[in-house]
N, C-alpha and C positions, 0 to 999 in steps of 0.2 A: 504493500500500500504506500502511495506517495505521502510523505509526511505533511504535505500541504492540503491533503484532502480533508474536507469537512464532512463528518459523519452525519447520518440522518438524525441521530439523537441530538446533535448540536443544533441542527436546523429546527427540530421540534422544540427544544428548550428556548431557543431564540424567539420562535414564533409566539410561544406562551408568554415569555417575558415582555415582548413588545405589546401584546394585547393587554396584559396587566397594567403596563405603564400607560397605555392608551386610556384605560379607565381612570387611572389616577390623575393624569395630566388634564383630561377633559373635565373631570370633576373639579380640579384645582382652578381652572380658568372660567368655569361656568358662571360663577357669581362675581359681580363687581364688588370690590372692597368699599365699604361704606366710608366716605371721606370724613364723616363726622367722628369716626372712631380713631382717626389718626392723632397720635399723641406724641409727646416728646419723650424720646428714649434718653433719660438723663445720664445713664451710664455709657451711652454710645453702644453701637452694635458692630462688633468686629466683622470684617469680611472673611475672616478665616475661622476654621473650627478650633476648638480648644487646643488641639495638637499642632496648630500652626499650618494646617493643610487647607488651602483654598477650596471652598465648595465647588467653584467653577472648574478648578483643576481636576478634581475627581470626576465630575460630570463629563468633562472633556475626554478623559481617559475611557470612561464607559461608552461615550459616544463613538470614539474611535474603534473600540472593541466591537460594538454592534455593527459599525460600517464595514469592518474588515471581515466579519463573518456572515455576510449575506444580507444585512439589513437594508431595506430600501430607503429612499430619501424621506418618506413619510415617517419611518421609524426614527431616523436621526432627528427630524424636526421635533419629535415628541420630547426627546431629551433636551433640546434647545428650549422648548416651552417650559419644562420644569426649571431649568436654569433661570429663565426670565421670571418665573413665579417667585423663586427665592430672592432675586434681586428686588422684585416688587414688594415682597414682605419686608425686606430691610428698609426700603425707602418709607414704607408706611409706618414702620416702628420708629424711625428717626424723627419724622414729623417736623414740626417747626419748634422754635425756641419757646414759644408761648402759644396758648390756646385762647382765641378771642371769639367774640360774637356769639352766634347761636350754639357753637360747639360747647361753650361753657355750661350751657343749660343741661347737658347730658349728666353733669355731676361727676365728681371725682371718682366715685365708686365704679361707675360704668367704664370710665376711661382707664382706671387702674386695672379692671378685669380684662379689658381689651388688650392692654399692654402685656399683662401676665400671660394670657393665653397665647398671644403671638410669640412671645419670648420662649415659652415652653415648646411650641411647635418648631420654631426655628432651631432651638437647642437640640431637639430630638433629631432633626434632619442633619445637623452638623455632626452629631455623634455617629449616625448611620454612615455618613460619608467618610468620617475619620476611620471607622472600622474597615470600610471598603478599601481605603487607601493602604492601610496596614496589610490587609489580606492580599491585595494586588502586588504590593512590594515583595511579600514573601514568595508568592507564586512566580513572579517574574524573576526572582533570584534563582529559584529552582529551574525555571525554564532556561535561563541563561547558562546554567551549569550543564543542562542536558544538551544545549546547542554546542557548547564547547566539546563535550564528549563525542557528539555526532561528527563534528568537523575532524577531530583527531582520528576517529575510526575510519572515516572516509579517505583520509590521507595515507592510511597504511597500505603497503604494497600488497599484502595478502589480506584481502577484505573478508571479514567474518560476517556473512550475511545474516546469521541468526543474531549476532551481537548488534548489527545495524538495525535490525527489526525491533529488537528490545528497546534500543535508545529512541527510535522513532515513535514507538508505542508510548514510552514514558513521556516524551514530548507532547504527544497528542493528549494524554491525560492531564498534563499541566494546562494545556490550552482549554480543555474542557472545564478545569477548575476555574479559570478566569470567567468563563460563561456562567458557571454556577454562582460565582460571586455577584455577577451582574443580576442574576435572577433573584438572589436573596435581597440585594439592595432594593430592587424594584418592589418586591413583596413587602418589605418593611415600610417603604415609602407609602405604598398603597394602604397598609394597615393604619398609618397615621391619619388617614382620611383628609388629605390635602384638598380641601374644597373651597378655600378662599374665605371661609366664614369663621372668624376666630372663635365664635361662641358655639360652633356647631358640635354635633355629636361626634364621638370618636369612631363611629361606624365607618368602614371603608367607603360605602356608597350610600347616598341618601335613599330613604325608603320609598320616596315617591319620585316619579320621573326617572326611573331606572333606564339605563341604556340597554339595548338588546345585547345579548352575548355575542362574541365574535363568531364568524362563520367557522364551522368545524373543520379541522384538518382531515385529510384522508388518512386511513390507517397506514402505519409504517410498512414498508416493504419487508419481505423476509430478510433476515440478517445473513450476509454471506459468511462463509466459513471463517475467514480471518477478520471479520468485522470487530471494531472496538465499541460498537453500539451498546453492548452489555458490559458495564464496567464493574459488575459484581456477579458472583455466581450464587444463586439462592435456590434452596430446595426445602421442602418440608419433610416431616417424618415419612420415610419409605420412598421418597422421591427418586426417580431414575436419574442418574448422573453419568455422563460420559467422562470418566476420570482421565482417560488418555487425552481428551481435548482440554480438560481443565489443566492438566500438567503442562501441556503445550502453551496455553495462555499464560500460566504462571511464569514459565521460562521466558516468554516473549514480552513480559511486562505489560500484558494486555488487560490487567484487572486492578481495581483499586481496593476491592473488598472481597473476602472469601467467606461466604456464609453457606455452610453445608449441614446445618442443624438437622439431626434426625436421619441422615443418610446412612442406611444400614450397611452399605458396601464400602464405606470409607475406611473401616478398620483394615481391610486387606490392601488398601492403596496408600496407607499412611507413609510407608517408606519412600517410594518414588515421589509422592506429592511433596513431602517435606524436604527432600533433596532439591527439588525445583525451587522451593521456598527459600533455600539458602542463598540463591543468586538473584532472587527477585528484589527489585528496588521500588516498587509502586504500591504493593498491597499494604494497607495500614491497619486493617481489621481482620481478624481470623475468628470464626465462630464455628466450633465443632460440638456444640452442646447437644445433649440428649442422644448421644451415641456411646455405646459401651466400648470405649477404646482401650480401656485397661492399660497394659504396659506399653502399647504402641504410642502412647503420649510421649515416650522418651524420644521418638523420632522428631517430634515437634521441639522438644527441649534441645536436641542437637541442632536443629535448624535455627533456633533463636540465638545460638552462640555465634552465628555468622550473619544472620539477617540484620539489615540496618533500616528497614522501613516500617515493620509492624509495631504499632503502638497500643493495640487493644487486643486482648486474648480472652475469649469466652469458652470455658470448658465445663459448664454446669452439667451435672448428672452424667458424667462420662465413665463412671466406674473406676476412677483413678485410685491406685493403691498407694500405700505409704512410700514405697521405693520410687514409684513413678513421680509422685508429688515432690519427693526430695530431689530427683534429677531435674525437674522443671525449676524448682527454686534455685538450685545450683546454677543452672544456665542463666536465669534472670539476675543472678548476683553480678554477672559480668556484662549483662545486656543493658545498654544505656538508652534504649528506645521505648520499651514497653512501659506505659504509665497506667494502664488499666488491666486488672486481672480478676476474672470471675471464676471461682472454683466451687461454688455452692453445691451441696448435695454430693460430695465425694468423701472418701475416707482418708483424709490427710494424716490423722493419727500422729505417730511419732515423728513425721516429717515437720512437725511444728518447730523442732530444733533447727532444721534447714531453713525454715521460714524466718526464724529469728536471725540467722546468719545473713539472709537476704536483706532484711531490714537494716542490718549493720553496714552492708557494703554497697547496696544499690542507691544511686542518687537521682533516680528518675521516677520510680514507682510512686503514684499518687493515690490510687484507689484500689482497694482489695476487698473482695467479697468471699468470706470463708464461712458463710452460713451453713449450718448442719454438716460440718466436716469432721466432727470428732477430733478437733484439734487438741494435741497434747502439748505438754511443756509450756503452759501459759506463762510461768515465771520468766523463762528465757525470752519469750516474745515481749513481755512487759519490760524487761531489762533493755532489750534492743530498742524499744520505743523511746527510751530516755534519750538516746543519741540520734535517732532517726529525725531528719528534718524535711522530709518530702511527703510522706503519707498523710493525707488530710482526711481520707474516708476509710474506715475500717469496720467491716461487718463481721462480728464474732457471735452472732445470735445462734441459739440452739446448739451449743457446744458443751453444755453441762459443766461450765467452769466453776460454779459454786462460789461460796464466799472467799475461798482462798484465791481463786483466780481474780475475782473482783478486787480483792485487797491488793494483789500484785499490780493490777492495772491502775488502781487508784494511786499507788506509789509512783508509777510511771507518769501519770498525768501531772504530777507536781513538777516534773522537769521537762516534759515534752513541750515543744514549741510549735508543732506543725498540725497535730491532729485537730480537725474542726468538727468531724462527725463520727461518733462512736455508737455502734448498735450492739447492745448486750442483752437483747430480749431472749426470753425462754432459756435462762441459764441457771435456774435453781438458786438464784441469789436471794438471800433473806435480809432481814433488818441489819444484820452485822455487816454484810457487804455494802448495803445502801449507806450506812453510816460512814464507812471508809471512803466511798465515792463522794459523798457529800463533803467530807473534810477536804478531800483533794481539790474539789471544785472551788474552794475558797482561795486556793493558791494558784490554780490554773487560770490563765488569762486568754487562752486560745479557743477552747472547746465551745462550739456554738450549738451543736445538736447532740442530744443524748437520749437514747431509747433504752428503757428498762422495763418495757411492757412484758406482761405474762411471767413475771417473777413473783414469788410469794413474799413480797417485801412487808406487807401488812401495815397496820396503822403506825407502829413505832418507826418503821423504816421511812414511811411517808413523812412523818413528823421531822425526822432527821434531814430529809431532803428539803423540807420546807424551810428549815433553819438556814440552809445554804441559799435557797432560792430568794430569800428575803434581801440578801445583800449582793447576789450575783450581778456582775456588770457586763458579762459577755454571753451567757447562755441564752440563746434565742428560741430554741425549740426543745421541749421536754415531753417525751412520750411515756406515759405511765398507765397504759391500758391494762386493766385486769390485774392490778398489783394488790388488791384487797385493802385499799386505803380505808374504806369504811367512813362513817360519819366523822370520827375524830381526825383521821388523816386528811379527809377532804377539807375539813374546817381549818386545819393547820396550813394546808397548801393555799386555801383561799386567803387566809390572813397574811401569808407571805407575799401575796401579789400586791398588797397595799403599798409595800415599800420597794418592790422590785421595779427596776427601771430599764430592763433589757429584754425580758421574755416576750416573744411575739406569738408563739404557738404553744398551747397546752392541751394535751390529750388525756382526759380522765375517764375514758370509756369503761363501762362495766365495773365501777368501783363502789357502787351502792352508797354514794355519799349522802343520798337523801336530801331533803329540803334544808336540813341543818347545815350541811356542807355547802349547798347551793347558795344559801343566804350569805355565808361568809365570802364566797366567790363574788356574789353580786355586790356586797359592800365594798370589796376591793375595786371592782370595776368603776365605781364612782370616782376613785382617785387614780387608778392605774391608766396610764396613757399608751404604753407600747403594745399591749396585747391586741393582736389582730384576729387570731383564730382560736376558738374555744370549743372543744369537743366534750359534751356531757352526755353522750349516748348511754342508755341503759343504766340510769342511776336512781330510779324510783323517786323522781322529783315530783312533788304534788303542787297544788295551786299556790301555796305559800311561797315555795321556792321560785315558781314561775313568775309570780307577781313581783318578787324582789328583783328578779332579772330584768323584767320589763321596766321597772322603776329606775334601776341603775342605768339602763341604756338610754334613758331620757337625758342623762347627764354625760354619758360616755359617747364620744364621737369617733373613737379609734377602732373599736371592734368591727371587723368586716364579715366574719363567718361564724355562725352559731349553729351547732349541731345538737338537737334535742331529740333525736330519733329514739324510739323505744322507751319512752318514759311514762306511758299511759296517761298522756296529757288530757285526753277526752275533751268534750265540748266545753266544760267549765274551765279547764286549763287553757284552752284555745282563746277563750274570752279574756283570760288574765294576760295573755301575751299580746292582745290587740294593740296596746300602746307602742309595741315595737315598731309597727308600721305607720303609726300616726306621728310619732316624734321625729325630730330632725336629727337622727343619729346617722352613723356611717355604715350601717349594716347593709351588706351587699348579698349575702347568701344565708338563707334560713332553711334548715332541714328539720322537718317534723314528721318524717315517715314512721309508720307503725305505732300510731298513738291513739287509735280508735276515736278520732275527732268527730266523725259524723259530719254534720253541716258546719263548715268553717265560717259562717256568715259574719260573726263578730270580728274575725281577723281580716277577712278579705274586704270588708267594708272600707277599710282604710287603704287598701291596695290601690284603689282607683286614683288616689291623689299622691301616692308614695313616689318619691323621686330618687330613691337610692337603691332599692332592692333589685338585683338583676337575676337572682336565681331562687326559686321556691320549690321545695320538694315536699309533696303531700301524698306520696305513695302509701299504700296499705292503710288507708284511713276510713274506708267505707263511707266516703262522702256522698255517693249516689248522685242521682240526677238533680235533686234539689240543691245539694251543695255545689254542683257544677254550675247550676244556673246563677247562683250568687257570685261565684268566681267569674263567670262569663260577663256579668254586668260590670265588674271591675276592670276586666281586660279591654272593654270597649273604649275606656278613657285612659288607662294606664299607658305611659309612653316610655317606661324604663325596663320592665321585666323582659329578660332575654331567654331564660331557661325555666321550663315548667314541667314537673314530673307528676302525672296523675295516674300512675300505674296501679293496677289492682284496686280499683275503687268502685266496682259494680256500676259502671256508666253504661246506659242503654241508649235507645234511639232518642228519647227526649233530651237527655244530657248532651248527646252528640249534636243535636240540632241547635241548642243554645250556644254551645261551645263553638261550633262552626260559624254561626252567625257573628259571634264576637270577633272571631279571627279574620273576618272580612275587613273589619275596621282597624284591628290592631296592626301596627307596623313595626313594633319593637321586638316581638317574640322571634327568636332564632331557632330554638330547640324545644321540641314537644315530644313527650312520651306518654302514650296511653296504653302501654303494655298490660296484658292480663285482665282486660275488662270483658273478654268473651263477648264482644259486641256483635259478632256475626256479620253477615252481608248487609242487612238492612241499615243498621246503625253506622257501619263503615261507609256506606254509600252516602248517607246524609252528611257525615263529617267531611268526607273527601270532596264532595260536590262543592262545598263552601270553600275548601282550601284551594280550589282552582283560582280563586280571586285573591288569595293571600300572596303578598309580594315580599315577605320577610323570612318565613320559616325555611331554614336550610337543612335541618335534620329532623327526621320523623321516625319514631319507633312504634310499630304496630304489631309487635310480637304477641303470641299467645292470645289471639282474638278470634280464632275459629273463622277466619275470613273465607277460606275455601274458594271455589270458582267465582261465586257471586261477588264476594268482597274483592277478589283479584281483578274483576272487570272494572270495579270502581277505581282501583289503584291504577290500572292501565289508562283509564280516561284522565285521571289526574296527571300522569306522566306526560300525556300528549299535550296538556294545556299549561302545566306549571313550568316556569323557566328559572326558578330560584332554588328548588330542592336539590341538594347535592349528596345527601346521605339518607338511605331508606333501609330500615331494619324490619324484617318480617319473619322472624324465626317461629317455628311451631304453629303454623296456620293451616295445616292440612293441604297445602298446595300440591297438586299432581302435575302431570305433563301438560294438560290443557292450560293450567295457570302459568306454567313456565313459558309456553308459546305466547300467551297474551302479554306477559311482561316483556319478552324479547321483542315482540312486534312493536310495542309501545315505545321501547327504548331506542328503536331505530329512528324515531322522530323526535327524540329528546337529546338536547346537547348540553344539559346541565348536570345530570346525575353522575356522581363520581364513585359512590360506594353503594353496592347492592348486596344485602345480606339476607339470604333465604335458607339459612342452615336449618337442619332438623325438620324438613318437610318430607313429602313423599314423591319427590321428583326422581325419575329414573332416566334411562338412556335417551328416550325421545326428547324429554325436556332438556337434558344436558346438551344434546345436539343442537337444539334451538338456541341455547345460550352460546354454544361454540360458534355458530354462524354470526351471532351478534358481536362476539368478542373480536372476530376478524374484521368487522366493519366499523366498530365504534371508535370515535376520536375523543370521547369525554370520559367514559368509564375507566377507572383506574384500579378498582378492587371489586372482584366478584366472589362471594363466599357461598359455597355449596356443600360445606362439610355436613356429615351426618344425614345424607340423602342416599336412598338405595340405588346408587349409580353403579353399574357394572363396567366391565372392561371396555365395551364399545363406547360408552359415554365418556369414560375417563380418557380414552385415547383421543376422542374428538376434541375434548377440552384441552388436552396437552398440545395437540397440533395447532389449535387456535392460539394458544398462548405463545407458541414459538413464532407464529406469523405476526402477532401483535405483542411485542415485548413490553409495551407500556402498560399492559393490564396484568395485575397480580390475580391469579386464579387459585382459590382454595377449594380443594375437592377431596372426596373420601379416599382413604387408602384401601386398596383391595385386599380382602382376606384370602385365605386359601381357596375358599369356595367362590371367590369372585364378587362377593357382595360388599358394598362399602361399609367400612367400620366407622365408628364415631371418633375418627381422628382426621387430621388434616394433611393434605399435600398442597404445597404452593408451587405453582408452575410459573 
């Protein structure tokens, strides 16, 4: 392949990036800036980003990159439009030295808000462009090095064609990285919602007046044998893989990632595959998880002694023995590239000593997951952590380290200066170990996240941790799920929050703290500022505790997420929580699932005028049609809520009618789940008929609703009319082949849906073939999930061939058993 050839994948990504930018740029210049909002930028507005990089310089580089790789003049003009927009924003922010005349009548508050919003948006754009500059600099440096190697190789008298191809492929991957950077920058800019209106919503596109989606691309052509279009190899459990071809690609530097999770035949090919990996210089991630590799992992260890590109190694559930783990740790002791290692669900055992030696010698490793690995010699590991200065994430959960191990690690924490996230869940740690860890945290100034969930710490241990929490200045996340804190421990932790100035997230799930503990937490919330996420699931909190919480949040404006799932709130408790939605707090997410609420009228009455809540979970509350009607009335005027979960609530035709009618008017809701309402075809048809006119919902979950053929017909009609829905989940609905054909036919006329999940239905080979035809033709679908359907060899083969012809679609399909019937496991093609 000529090194200057542009692959189909590059053209595809460029096309998508330009269309995304088209949306952002058109939205950005759609509205004229209100001249009355031009105010003086007293501090001045630098033309360069914080790093000293000119915004226009980076945009110019992106413009050149687009132009060099096939972008037409219109695409280049779009980047110029964005540059002009940034310049316009600066001018509007600088304004004049003073504000005179009618502009003064706007008042200082409005002018200050305009300036603040404009400054925030411009600062965000500068940060995005600064990151783009740094990323482009790094890639261009690697590209320059590859160019030098290519020139040297071409000058040799005896040309090594394989070596030349390897370098050319490496160069091509670096060029692709540049395009990927461009794609990410444009996506981030689009997410900012650059629409020229400083007070506008952060949504990428206005809900009204949406532009039509871009015309679909034709499906990609079949990839030639030596194509670089696929930059990673991916398969699911039992997936068929041509290992000879993979080894060839590895040697030719034609891959960026190697993902072979669950491939049963990998074990027999580990030797030659890892030999090829020794000379590869482009693969950065290796994932061999869920394969019983056993001692063959030592081949990978040998490869890592020589490989200079792999930075991430995933070997979860690989049946690795003590000796193989020790060999891997020894190899990593001299490897200065790997910074991420996942070995969860293996038997490391006595190799804990080798891991300790690794921590002493390696200066690159940052993140290690050893969950459920029977890790031994914790004291040696703790001693090594005293001197290690690179590992910031360590997961030692479910290793039965007990109080002795916890005490040893507590001692290490007093000296360690790098560990920021430590997970010690499920380790049989009692109050003794908790006290040791609490004492260590008083001296440690680095640890930000600590998980002690599912340890029998009890009230005394919780009280010891509370003593530390009251003065901790760096711990930001504390997970204490199921530690048996009880009312006394919960009260102590609540009291500690009163003086804590750092904790942002606290998980007290399943601790039976009751209303007594909840009241102490609520009292603290009146004074506590930093706490943003509070999880009180399953704590038998009654009306008194709920009322205290609601009262506290009338004064607290920092808490963003409150989880009260499974507290038997009932209708009376729901009424007690009503002030949560009426007061001007900062609550954005409220989870009330499994609380037997019934009709939530008292709560949702305030939802109509609430301006902060973006996510509400009411699953498993038996709210019925009457409750949905109350909720629907609020949705007609609410302009803030984006996610609503109404799963398992006995909603029938009447409820679907009122809900659907409300969604015609609502323009803020993005995600809706009505799973498990067994609505059947009639109710589904009523709801989906109304959704044809909705222009905001992008994700819909209709699983467990007994839709069958009649309901599927309504879904098909929705897909033909709706242009915003991009994710549709319909598991366990009794769909058969006729339903599959209906869906496939409708999706030929739909250019918006990206994810279709019809797992665990009754689709067989005929339906699979219909989806296979769709996959070959689609330009919008990216993920089709067909797991747990009775698809036999003929259907699986049709899907596999379709996925080969259209590599932009990920297809999840059943694994064939010996009898040829699909098992309840997944293969990804």
